[in-house]
C-alpha positions as CSV (number, residue, x, y, z in Angstrom):
1,M,-28.1,11.2,-88.4
2,K,-26.9,15.0,-88.4
3,N,-26.4,16.3,-85.0
4,D,-27.6,20.2,-85.1
5,L,-27.6,20.8,-81.5
6,T,-25.2,23.4,-80.4
7,C,-23.4,23.3,-77.1
8,G,-25.5,26.2,-75.8
9,V,-28.7,24.5,-76.7
10,V,-27.5,21.0,-74.9
11,R,-26.6,22.9,-71.8
12,D,-30.0,24.4,-71.8
13,L,-31.8,20.9,-72.3
14,L,-29.5,19.0,-69.8
15,P,-31.7,19.7,-66.5
16,S,-34.7,18.4,-68.3
17,Y,-32.7,15.4,-70.0
18,V,-31.2,14.3,-66.7
19,E,-34.6,14.2,-65.1
20,G,-36.0,12.2,-68.0
21,L,-38.2,14.9,-69.3
22,T,-37.1,15.1,-72.8
23,S,-38.8,13.0,-75.8
24,E,-36.9,10.3,-77.6
25,E,-35.9,12.1,-80.6
26,T,-34.4,15.0,-78.2
27,N,-32.6,12.3,-76.3
28,R,-30.9,10.8,-79.4
29,A,-29.9,14.3,-80.3
30,M,-28.7,14.9,-77.0
31,E,-26.7,11.5,-76.9
32,N,-25.1,12.0,-80.1
33,H,-23.8,15.5,-79.0
34,L,-22.7,14.2,-75.8
35,A,-20.7,11.5,-77.5
36,T,-18.5,14.3,-79.2
37,C,-18.5,17.0,-76.6
38,P,-16.5,16.2,-73.5
39,D,-17.3,19.5,-71.8
40,C,-21.3,18.9,-72.0
41,T,-20.6,15.2,-71.1
42,A,-19.0,16.4,-67.8
43,R,-21.7,18.9,-67.2
44,R,-24.2,16.0,-67.7
45,D,-22.4,13.9,-65.4
46,A,-22.0,16.5,-62.6
47,M,-25.9,17.0,-62.9
48,A,-26.5,13.3,-62.6
49,T,-24.5,12.8,-59.3
50,P,-27.3,12.5,-56.4
51,A,-26.9,16.1,-54.5
52,E,-26.4,15.4,-50.7
53,P,-29.6,16.3,-48.9
54,A,-29.4,19.3,-46.9
55,E,-30.4,17.5,-43.7
56,T,-27.5,14.7,-44.1
57,A,-24.8,17.7,-45.0
58,E,-26.2,19.4,-41.8
59,Q,-25.6,16.3,-40.0
60,S,-22.2,15.9,-41.4
61,R,-21.1,19.1,-40.3
62,E,-22.4,18.7,-36.8
63,V,-20.6,15.3,-36.5
64,D,-17.2,16.7,-37.7
65,Y,-17.8,19.6,-35.3
66,L,-18.6,17.4,-32.4
67,K,-15.4,15.2,-33.4
68,T,-13.4,18.5,-33.4
69,V,-14.8,19.4,-30.1
70,K,-14.3,16.0,-28.7
71,R,-10.7,16.0,-29.8
72,K,-10.1,19.4,-28.2
73,N,-11.6,18.4,-25.0
74,G,-9.6,15.2,-24.8
75,R,-6.5,17.3,-25.5
76,R,-7.6,19.7,-22.5
77,V,-8.2,16.6,-20.1
78,M,-4.9,15.2,-21.0
79,A,-3.2,18.5,-20.2
80,A,-5.1,18.8,-16.9
81,I,-4.0,15.3,-15.9
82,L,-0.6,15.8,-16.7
83,C,-0.7,19.3,-14.9
84,T,-2.1,17.7,-11.9
85,V,0.6,14.7,-11.9
86,L,3.3,17.2,-12.4
87,L,1.7,19.5,-9.4
88,L,1.5,16.4,-7.1
89,A,5.0,15.1,-8.0
90,A,6.2,18.7,-7.2
91,G,4.4,18.9,-4.1
92,L,5.5,15.2,-2.9
93,A,9.2,16.1,-3.8
94,A,8.9,19.4,-1.9
95,K,7.4,17.5,1.2
96,I,10.3,14.8,1.1
97,F,13.3,17.1,0.0
98,I,12.6,20.5,1.4
99,I,9.6,20.6,4.2
100,G,10.1,17.3,5.8
101,T,8.6,16.3,9.1
102,P,9.6,17.2,12.6
103,A,12.5,15.3,13.7
104,Q,11.9,12.8,16.3
105,E,14.4,12.3,19.3
106,Q,15.1,8.6,18.4
107,E,16.6,9.9,15.3
108,L,19.4,11.9,16.5
109,F,22.2,12.0,19.0
110,V,24.8,14.1,20.3
111,A,28.3,13.5,18.8
112,D,30.1,15.8,21.1
113,A,29.4,18.4,23.7
114,T,31.6,21.0,24.8
115,E,31.0,24.0,27.4
116,E,33.1,27.2,27.0
117,N,32.5,30.6,28.3
118,G,28.8,30.0,29.2
119,I,28.2,28.5,25.9
120,L,27.0,24.9,25.1
121,H,28.4,23.8,21.9
122,L,26.5,20.6,20.6
123,S,27.7,18.5,17.7
124,I,24.3,16.5,16.4
125,S,24.3,13.5,14.2
126,T,22.2,10.7,13.0
127,P,22.8,7.2,12.2
128,A,20.4,7.2,9.4
129,S,22.7,7.8,6.1
130,A,19.7,8.9,3.7
131,T,18.2,11.3,6.3
132,A,19.3,15.1,6.4
133,Y,18.2,17.8,9.1
134,W,17.7,21.4,8.7
135,G,16.1,24.3,10.3
136,W,17.6,23.8,13.7
137,T,15.9,25.9,16.2
138,V,16.0,26.3,20.2
139,D,12.9,27.2,22.0
140,T,13.6,28.1,25.3
141,A,11.1,28.4,28.4
142,D,11.4,28.0,32.1
143,G,14.9,27.4,32.0
144,V,14.6,24.6,29.6
145,A,16.1,24.8,26.0
146,D,14.6,22.4,23.5
147,I,16.3,21.7,20.1
148,H,14.2,21.0,17.0
149,A,14.9,20.5,13.5
150,R,13.0,19.0,10.3
151,S,13.8,15.8,8.7
152,V,14.2,15.3,4.8
153,L,15.6,13.0,2.6
154,V,19.2,13.8,1.6
155,S,19.6,15.8,-1.5
156,P,22.0,18.5,-2.9
157,L,20.0,21.1,-1.1
158,F,20.3,19.2,2.2
159,P,23.3,16.6,1.9
160,N,23.8,15.2,5.4
161,G,22.1,14.8,8.7
162,D,24.9,16.5,10.9
163,G,23.9,19.8,12.8
164,T,25.7,22.3,15.2
165,V,23.8,24.3,18.0
166,E,25.3,26.8,20.2
167,I,23.1,27.6,23.5
168,P,23.9,30.3,25.9
169,L,23.4,28.8,29.2
170,D,22.6,31.8,31.2
171,S,19.3,30.9,33.2
172,I,19.4,27.6,31.5
173,R,19.4,24.5,33.7
174,E,18.4,21.8,31.1
175,V,19.0,21.2,27.3
176,R,16.7,18.7,25.3
177,L,17.0,17.3,22.0
178,C,13.6,16.7,20.3
179,G,12.3,16.4,24.0
180,R,14.9,14.2,25.4
181,T,17.3,15.6,27.9
182,V,20.9,15.7,26.9
183,W,22.2,18.2,29.5
184,Q,21.3,19.1,32.9
185,A,22.8,21.0,35.7
186,G,26.4,20.7,34.0
187,T,26.3,17.2,33.3
188,F,26.0,15.9,29.5
189,I,23.9,12.9,29.6
190,Q,24.2,10.1,27.2
191,E,21.3,8.8,25.2
192,W,21.2,5.4,26.6
193,V,21.4,6.6,30.1
194,A,18.5,9.0,29.6
195,R,16.4,5.9,28.1
196,L,17.9,3.7,31.2
197,Y,16.5,6.5,33.6
198,E,13.0,6.3,31.9
199,A,13.1,2.6,32.2
200,R,13.2,2.6,36.0
201,T,10.5,0.7,37.9
202,P,9.2,0.8,41.3
203,Y,8.7,-3.2,41.3
204,V,11.2,-6.0,41.6
205,G,8.4,-8.3,40.2
206,D,8.0,-6.5,37.0
207,M,10.2,-8.9,34.9
208,P,9.5,-7.0,31.4
209,A,11.0,-3.7,33.1
210,L,13.9,-5.6,34.8
211,N,14.8,-7.1,31.3
212,Q,14.7,-3.5,29.9
213,I,16.8,-2.2,32.5
214,A,19.7,-5.2,31.7
215,E,19.4,-4.6,28.1
216,L,19.9,-0.8,28.5
217,A,22.6,-1.3,31.0
218,N,24.5,-3.7,28.8
219,I,24.7,-6.4,31.1
220,R,24.7,-9.3,28.5
221,P,27.2,-7.5,26.3
222,N,29.6,-7.1,29.1
223,F,29.2,-10.4,31.5
224,G,27.5,-13.0,28.9
225,D,24.2,-14.6,28.7
226,Y,22.2,-15.0,32.0
227,L,18.8,-16.2,33.5
228,N,17.0,-14.1,35.9
229,S,16.1,-15.6,39.5
230,L,13.5,-13.4,41.7
231,H,13.1,-13.6,45.4
232,T,10.0,-11.7,46.2
233,S,8.2,-13.6,48.8
234,S,9.8,-11.7,51.6
235,Q,12.1,-9.1,52.3
236,P,14.9,-8.6,51.6
237,Y,14.0,-8.6,48.1
238,R,16.7,-10.0,45.6
239,W,17.3,-10.1,41.8
240,T,19.9,-12.6,40.9
241,L,21.6,-12.7,37.5
242,E,22.6,-16.4,36.9
243,F,25.3,-15.9,34.1
244,T,25.6,-19.2,31.9
245,Q,28.9,-20.5,30.7
246,D,27.5,-21.9,27.2
247,G,28.2,-19.4,24.3
248,W,29.6,-16.7,27.1
249,Q,31.4,-13.8,25.3
250,G,31.3,-11.0,27.7
251,V,33.8,-8.1,27.7
252,V,34.6,-8.6,31.5
253,G,36.6,-11.8,32.1
254,R,36.0,-14.5,34.5
255,D,38.6,-13.8,37.0
256,P,36.8,-13.8,40.2
257,D,38.1,-10.6,41.6
258,T,37.4,-8.6,38.1
259,F,34.2,-10.0,37.7
260,D,32.6,-9.7,41.2
261,K,33.8,-6.1,41.5
262,W,32.2,-5.1,38.1
263,V,28.9,-7.1,38.8
264,A,28.8,-4.9,41.9
265,R,29.2,-1.6,40.1
266,Y,26.6,-2.7,37.8
267,G,24.5,-4.0,40.6
268,I,24.6,-0.4,42.2
269,Q,23.1,1.0,39.0
270,I,20.1,-1.8,39.3
271,L,19.6,-1.0,42.7
272,A,19.0,2.7,41.9
273,L,16.5,1.8,39.0
274,V,14.4,-0.9,41.2
275,E,12.7,1.2,43.8
276,N,11.9,-1.7,46.2
277,L,14.8,-4.0,45.2
278,D,17.0,-4.8,48.2
279,E,19.8,-6.9,46.9
280,V,21.5,-7.9,43.5
281,G,22.9,-11.2,43.3
282,W,24.9,-13.3,40.7
283,T,26.0,-16.9,40.1
284,Y,28.8,-17.7,37.6
285,T,31.5,-20.2,36.6
286,D,35.1,-18.6,36.8
287,L,37.7,-19.4,34.6
288,H,39.1,-22.5,36.8
289,G,35.6,-24.1,36.1
290,E,34.3,-23.4,39.7
291,K,30.7,-22.2,40.6
292,R,30.7,-19.0,42.2
293,S,28.1,-16.4,43.6
294,G,27.9,-13.0,45.1
295,V,25.5,-10.5,46.7
296,L,25.6,-6.7,46.9
297,T,23.2,-5.5,49.4
298,L,21.6,-1.7,49.7
299,E,23.7,-1.1,52.7
300,E,27.0,-2.1,50.8
301,A,25.9,-0.1,47.9
302,N,25.4,3.0,50.0
303,T,28.8,2.5,51.6
304,L,30.8,2.3,48.2
305,L,28.9,5.5,46.9
306,P,31.5,7.9,48.8
307,E,34.3,5.8,47.9
308,L,33.7,5.7,44.3
309,T,32.7,9.2,44.0
310,D,36.2,10.2,45.4
311,A,37.7,8.0,43.3
312,Y,36.2,9.7,40.1
313,N,36.9,13.2,41.2
314,Q,40.6,12.3,41.6
315,T,40.8,11.1,38.2
316,H,39.0,14.3,36.8
317,A,40.6,17.6,37.4
318,G,38.0,20.0,38.5
319,C,35.2,17.6,39.3
320,D,33.7,17.9,42.7
321,W,30.8,15.8,42.9
322,K,28.9,14.8,45.8
323,P,27.4,11.5,46.3
324,L,23.8,11.4,47.2
325,S,23.1,9.9,50.7
326,S,21.5,6.6,49.3
327,V,21.3,4.6,46.0
328,K,17.9,5.1,46.2
329,D,17.9,8.7,46.0
330,Y,18.9,8.3,42.5
331,Y,15.6,6.6,41.4
332,N,13.7,9.9,42.3
333,G,16.7,12.0,41.2
334,S,17.0,13.2,37.3
335,P,18.9,11.8,34.4
336,A,21.9,14.0,35.5
337,D,22.0,12.3,38.8
338,L,21.8,8.7,37.2
339,Q,24.5,10.1,34.6
340,R,27.0,10.6,37.3
341,L,26.2,7.4,39.0
342,V,26.8,5.6,35.8
343,E,30.4,7.4,35.4
344,I,31.3,6.7,39.1
345,T,30.4,3.1,38.8
346,R,32.6,2.8,35.6
347,I,35.8,4.1,37.2
348,S,38.6,1.4,37.4
349,S,40.3,1.4,40.9
């Protein structure tokens, strides 16, 4: 069959043809033309593809928009979380390495103290190798100078825990390190002596307090292991240290003369720290295996005070310490008084 349809005619008929509105004769003519005309065929195929409903297209655009918004919001949330984490990390690092916390008195000790031309020079250190200190300040009020600092972790910014402080002593009667007295009335006070002064007790029957005093006074390292025996039923009240032989590793030997002399020296300190204690006793086994015992009474301790003080003054040029009238005066005295008592009872003579 001859195909007389031109491309122009076919294109005019395509909408009706695609919709199935043309006659059979027209359909055959259209098909004959489409079979030999790729261009018209492409137009027919394009018209035959179902058009996306307007509503569906709009929904697709909305879905695409929401996905885009979700992706953007997700990125914003992640960025906000990351910023928050970084800010928290920066704040924590600043707190640990820069701001720190107020130093506590148990963290620090005075490594060296010298007094020159009315200026007290203190070298302060710490046993904690991972801790550094900065911002050393001295607050002065009512004749008391209190040293403060801030504690941080060691870093290149603050590499160590040492500090040096200089304090003019004009009108200063006491110097404290974070609240603990380290200098008083011209006397440097060791940390353990300050703690020993704080441990004093009014009652010989307070065994926990007695054990703390003995520990701080280094009784066990110097004389060996011991058991406590108390006589508190009637005066004179006595605290007896019963030194054991098993496992003994004390610094002071078991020669009777040396051992008795040094226990008596430490006994003076104990009498000063327990207000109602009248006597300090001790028992031990000497180097010959013989059982020995001794007692130091308050009266004997008071008699020894001037002798020990004079011996100390003679071996320390320029020192003119005066003994208190009684060992018990040290109980209500001051950390400086106890430091002096510790010094005079340590002297070898």
